[in-house]
DRENDO-1510 file (C-alpha; in Angstrom, 1 decimal, always signed):
<recs>
REC; n; res; u; v; w
REC; 1; UNK; -55.0; +40.7; +4.5 .
REC; 2; UNK; -58.6; +41.6; +5.2 .
REC; 3; UNK; -59.8; +43.3; +8.4 .
REC; 4; UNK; -63.1; +41.8; +9.4 .
REC; 5; UNK; -65.8; +44.5; +10.0 .
REC; 6; UNK; -67.6; +44.2; +13.3 .
REC; 7; UNK; -70.7; +46.1; +14.1 .
REC; 8; UNK; -69.0; +48.6; +16.3 .
REC; 9; UNK; -65.3; +48.5; +15.3 .
REC; 10; UNK; -62.8; +46.9; +13.0 .
REC; 11; UNK; -61.2; +43.7; +14.1 .
REC; 12; UNK; -58.8; +41.1; +12.8 .
REC; 13; UNK; -59.1; +37.4; +13.6 .
REC; 14; UNK; -56.3; +35.8; +15.5 .
REC; 15; UNK; -55.8; +33.6; +12.4 .
REC; 16; UNK; -55.2; +36.6; +10.1 .
REC; 17; UNK; -53.0; +38.3; +12.7 .
REC; 18; UNK; -51.0; +35.2; +13.1 .
REC; 19; UNK; -50.6; +34.8; +9.4 .
REC; 20; UNK; -49.1; +38.3; +9.2 .
REC; 21; UNK; -46.9; +37.7; +12.3 .
REC; 22; UNK; -45.7; +34.4; +10.9 .
REC; 23; UNK; -44.8; +36.0; +7.6 .
REC; 24; UNK; -42.4; +38.4; +9.4 .
REC; 25; UNK; -41.2; +35.7; +11.8 .
REC; 26; UNK; -40.0; +33.7; +8.8 .
REC; 27; UNK; -38.2; +36.9; +7.4 .
REC; 28; UNK; -36.6; +37.2; +10.9 .
REC; 29; UNK; -35.3; +33.6; +10.8 .
REC; 30; UNK; -37.8; +32.4; +13.4 .
REC; 31; UNK; -40.2; +29.4; +13.2 .
REC; 32; UNK; -43.9; +29.9; +12.6 .
REC; 33; UNK; -46.2; +29.9; +15.6 .
REC; 34; UNK; -49.1; +27.5; +15.7 .
REC; 35; UNK; -52.6; +29.0; +16.2 .
REC; 36; UNK; -53.3; +27.0; +19.4 .
REC; 37; UNK; -50.1; +28.5; +21.0 .
REC; 38; UNK; -51.0; +31.9; +19.7 .
REC; 39; UNK; -54.4; +31.6; +21.3 .
REC; 40; UNK; -52.7; +30.8; +24.7 .
REC; 41; UNK; -50.5; +33.9; +24.2 .
REC; 42; UNK; -53.5; +36.1; +23.6 .
REC; 43; UNK; -55.2; +34.8; +26.7 .
REC; 44; UNK; -52.1; +35.4; +28.7 .
REC; 45; UNK; -51.6; +38.9; +27.3 .
REC; 46; UNK; -55.2; +40.0; +27.6 .
REC; 47; UNK; -55.9; +38.1; +30.8 .
REC; 48; UNK; -59.6; +38.3; +31.7 .
REC; 49; UNK; -60.4; +40.6; +28.8 .
REC; 50; UNK; -59.7; +37.9; +26.3 .
REC; 51; UNK; -63.2; +36.5; +26.6 .
REC; 52; UNK; -64.6; +39.8; +25.2 .
REC; 53; UNK; -63.0; +38.9; +21.8 .
REC; 54; UNK; -64.0; +35.2; +21.6 .
REC; 55; UNK; -65.1; +34.0; +18.2 .
REC; 56; UNK; -65.5; +30.8; +16.2 .
REC; 57; UNK; -64.4; +29.9; +12.7 .
REC; 58; UNK; -65.0; +26.9; +10.5 .
REC; 59; UNK; -61.9; +24.8; +9.8 .
REC; 60; UNK; -61.1; +23.2; +6.5 .
REC; 61; UNK; -62.7; +19.9; +7.8 .
REC; 62; UNK; -65.9; +21.7; +8.7 .
REC; 63; UNK; -65.1; +21.6; +12.4 .
REC; 64; UNK; -65.8; +24.8; +14.4 .
REC; 65; UNK; -62.8; +26.1; +16.3 .
REC; 66; UNK; -62.1; +29.0; +18.6 .
REC; 67; UNK; -60.4; +32.1; +17.6 .
REC; 68; UNK; -60.4; +35.8; +18.6 .
REC; 69; UNK; -61.6; +38.9; +16.8 .
REC; 70; UNK; -59.1; +41.4; +18.0 .
REC; 71; UNK; -59.4; +45.2; +17.7 .
REC; 72; UNK; -56.4; +47.2; +16.7 .
REC; 73; UNK; -55.0; +47.9; +20.2 .
REC; 74; UNK; -55.0; +44.2; +21.0 .
REC; 75; UNK; -53.4; +43.4; +17.7 .
REC; 76; UNK; -50.7; +45.9; +18.6 .
REC; 77; UNK; -50.2; +44.3; +22.0 .
REC; 78; UNK; -49.7; +40.9; +20.4 .
REC; 79; UNK; -47.2; +42.4; +17.9 .
REC; 80; UNK; -45.2; +43.8; +20.9 .
REC; 81; UNK; -44.6; +40.3; +22.1 .
REC; 82; UNK; -42.5; +39.6; +19.0 .
REC; 83; UNK; -38.9; +40.6; +18.1 .
REC; 84; UNK; -38.2; +44.2; +17.0 .
REC; 85; UNK; -38.4; +43.3; +13.3 .
REC; 86; UNK; -41.6; +41.3; +13.5 .
REC; 87; UNK; -43.2; +43.9; +15.8 .
REC; 88; UNK; -42.2; +46.8; +13.5 .
REC; 89; UNK; -43.4; +45.1; +10.3 .
REC; 90; UNK; -46.6; +43.9; +11.8 .
REC; 91; UNK; -47.5; +47.3; +13.2 .
REC; 92; UNK; -46.7; +48.8; +9.8 .
REC; 93; UNK; -48.9; +46.2; +8.1 .
REC; 94; UNK; -51.8; +47.0; +10.4 .
REC; 95; UNK; -51.4; +50.8; +9.9 .
REC; 96; UNK; -51.4; +50.3; +6.1 .
REC; 97; UNK; -54.6; +48.3; +6.4 .
REC; 98; UNK; -56.1; +51.1; +8.5 .
REC; 99; UNK; -55.0; +53.7; +5.9 .
REC; 100; UNK; -56.6; +51.6; +3.2 .
REC; 101; UNK; -53.3; +51.0; +1.4 .
REC; 102; UNK; -53.3; +47.8; -0.7 .
REC; 103; UNK; -51.4; +44.9; +0.8 .
REC; 104; UNK; -49.7; +42.2; -1.0 .
REC; 105; UNK; -51.3; +38.9; +0.1 .
REC; 106; UNK; -49.1; +36.2; +1.7 .
REC; 107; UNK; -49.8; +34.0; -1.4 .
REC; 108; UNK; -48.8; +36.8; -3.8 .
REC; 109; UNK; -45.6; +37.4; -1.8 .
REC; 110; UNK; -44.7; +33.7; -2.0 .
REC; 111; UNK; -45.4; +33.8; -5.8 .
REC; 112; UNK; -43.2; +36.9; -6.1 .
REC; 113; UNK; -40.4; +35.2; -4.1 .
REC; 114; UNK; -40.7; +32.2; -6.4 .
REC; 115; UNK; -40.4; +34.4; -9.5 .
REC; 116; UNK; -37.3; +36.1; -8.1 .
REC; 117; UNK; -35.8; +32.7; -7.5 .
REC; 118; UNK; -36.9; +31.3; -10.9 .
REC; 119; UNK; -33.4; +31.8; -12.4 .
REC; 120; UNK; -31.8; +29.9; -9.4 .
REC; 121; UNK; -34.5; +27.2; -9.6 .
REC; 122; UNK; -33.6; +26.8; -13.3 .
REC; 123; UNK; -30.0; +26.4; -12.4 .
REC; 124; UNK; -30.9; +23.8; -9.8 .
REC; 125; UNK; -33.0; +21.9; -12.3 .
REC; 126; UNK; -30.1; +22.0; -14.7 .
REC; 127; UNK; -27.6; +20.7; -12.2 .
REC; 128; UNK; -29.9; +18.0; -10.9 .
REC; 129; UNK; -31.0; +17.0; -14.4 .
REC; 130; UNK; -27.3; +16.7; -15.5 .
REC; 131; UNK; -26.5; +14.6; -12.5 .
REC; 132; UNK; -29.4; +12.3; -13.1 .
REC; 133; UNK; -28.7; +12.0; -16.8 .
REC; 134; UNK; -25.0; +11.1; -16.0 .
REC; 135; UNK; -26.2; +8.6; -13.5 .
REC; 136; UNK; -28.5; +6.9; -16.0 .
REC; 137; UNK; -25.6; +6.7; -18.5 .
REC; 138; UNK; -23.4; +5.0; -15.8 .
REC; 139; UNK; -21.1; +7.9; -15.5 .
REC; 140; UNK; -19.7; +8.8; -12.1 .
REC; 141; UNK; -21.3; +11.9; -10.6 .
REC; 142; UNK; -19.0; +14.9; -10.9 .
REC; 143; UNK; -19.2; +15.3; -7.2 .
REC; 144; UNK; -17.0; +18.4; -6.9 .
REC; 145; UNK; -18.9; +20.2; -9.7 .
REC; 146; UNK; -22.2; +19.1; -8.3 .
REC; 147; UNK; -21.3; +20.0; -4.7 .
REC; 148; UNK; -20.1; +23.5; -5.8 .
REC; 149; UNK; -23.3; +24.1; -7.8 .
REC; 150; UNK; -25.5; +22.9; -4.9 .
REC; 151; UNK; -23.5; +24.9; -2.3 .
REC; 152; UNK; -23.9; +28.0; -4.5 .
REC; 153; UNK; -27.7; +27.5; -4.8 .
REC; 154; UNK; -28.3; +26.3; -1.3 .
REC; 155; UNK; -28.1; +29.8; +0.2 .
REC; 156; UNK; -30.2; +31.3; -2.6 .
REC; 157; UNK; -33.1; +28.9; -2.5 .
REC; 158; UNK; -35.7; +28.4; +0.3 .
REC; 159; UNK; -35.5; +24.6; +0.0 .
REC; 160; UNK; -33.3; +21.8; +1.0 .
REC; 161; UNK; -31.1; +20.1; -1.7 .
REC; 162; UNK; -28.9; +17.9; +0.4 .
REC; 163; UNK; -30.5; +14.7; -0.8 .
REC; 164; UNK; -29.6; +15.4; -4.4 .
REC; 165; UNK; -26.9; +13.0; -5.6 .
REC; 166; UNK; -27.5; +10.4; -2.9 .
REC; 167; UNK; -28.8; +6.9; -3.7 .
</recs>
């Protein structure tokens, strides 16, 4: 996560701050916030001062959209609106940035999570492959074995497998 240097102080865009917050919201079992709702929350929290931090970014489609460039104190205020876990981890993340400690990017964290789950994904692939192979051969699905395997994997994997085995 990069802090964007401003001429007078360091800031973080509302997009980057939201990316950090959403990472920890997911860890906390909460849903991601959308940027437009986050912008409203910033305007609510900072009231009239929010206009001081107005900025614009170029979206993927080339369209210019509004965002905020928030100094550290305002980032901390926005983190305080979250749950204890999200607040604590976001503040820690910001302090680590300030101290120059290397941060694991969101993308790298997702890759690491996928690697940790690689063994479980292999198991899922094996179970699904066996079920599909049996189905092609006209064999009945071993529903008890399949269900047990899927139930075992369901809580380990960040994906839904309930459609497996259905026609």
